[in-house]
C-alpha positions in Angstrom: 135.5 105.3 99.7 132.4 104.2 101.5 129.3 106.4 101.4 127.2 107.0 104.5 123.4 107.2 104.2 121.9 110.4 105.7 118.4 109.7 106.8 117.5 113.4 107.4 115.4 112.9 110.6 114.5 116.6 110.7 113.1 116.5 107.2 111.1 113.3 107.9 109.6 114.9 111.1 108.7 118.1 109.2 107.0 116.0 106.5 105.0 114.1 109.1 103.9 117.3 110.8 102.9 118.9 107.5 100.8 115.9 106.4 99.2 115.7 109.8 98.2 119.3 109.7 96.9 119.0 106.2 94.9 115.9 107.1 93.4 117.8 110.1 91.6 120.2 107.7 88.9 117.6 106.9 87.7 114.3 108.3 87.6 111.0 106.6 84.3 109.0 106.7 83.2 105.7 105.3 80.2 105.4 103.1 78.2 102.5 101.6 77.5 102.1 97.9 74.0 103.6 98.6 75.6 106.9 99.7 75.0 106.7 103.4 77.7 107.1 106.2 78.6 103.9 107.9 81.1 103.0 110.6 84.7 103.4 109.6 85.5 99.8 110.3 83.6 98.9 107.1 86.3 100.6 105.0 89.0 98.6 106.6 89.9 95.3 104.8 87.2 95.7 102.1 86.8 92.3 100.3 85.3 93.6 97.0 85.5 96.8 95.0 82.4 99.0 94.8 81.2 98.1 98.3 82.5 100.9 100.6 83.9 104.3 99.9 86.1 106.7 101.8 85.0 110.3 101.7 86.4 113.6 103.0 84.2 116.2 104.6 84.9 119.4 106.5 81.7 119.0 108.5 80.7 116.2 110.8 78.6 113.5 109.1 76.6 111.3 111.6 76.2 107.6 110.9 73.2 106.9 108.6 73.3 110.4 107.1 73.3 110.9 103.3 76.6 111.8 101.6 76.4 115.2 99.9 76.2 114.7 96.1 79.3 116.8 95.3 81.5 114.7 97.6 84.2 112.6 95.9 83.9 109.0 96.8 87.1 106.9 96.8 86.7 103.1 96.7 88.3 101.7 99.9 89.2 98.5 98.1 92.0 100.2 96.1 95.1 101.5 98.0 95.5 104.5 95.6 91.9 105.6 96.2 92.4 105.2 100.0 95.5 107.4 99.8 93.6 110.0 97.7 90.9 110.2 100.3 93.6 111.2 102.9 94.9 114.2 101.1 93.1 117.5 100.7 91.7 118.3 97.3 93.8 121.5 96.9 97.1 119.5 96.5 98.2 119.6 92.9 99.5 116.3 91.6 102.6 116.6 89.3 103.2 120.2 90.4 106.4 119.9 92.5 109.5 119.3 90.5 107.7 119.1 87.2 109.4 120.9 84.3 107.6 123.7 82.6 107.7 123.9 78.8 108.8 127.5 78.6 111.8 127.2 76.3 111.5 128.4 72.7 112.1 124.9 71.3 109.4 123.3 73.6 111.9 120.9 75.3 111.4 122.2 78.8 114.1 123.6 81.0 
């Protein structure tokens, strides 16, 4: 018997809407290694690590302004860091689908 693949278009659309809404909570900016806001084009196709960083801010940061010291700076050279800059900080990694160690023998459940 042959199995058919179900692409779940509704689920895919819901995921896109959810991620778009979450991304709208903060804006992504590009910053230099000196900690000042630069045009976003500098964070695209970065040639070397430690040159430009992607940052998330709830407030508008004009070009040339200083990045607030508490801001997390994600190196735009690395794909994982670029992805981390896109997601809001309140998302807990490893939370969904992770087993909790609540059994008496400590094996999880």
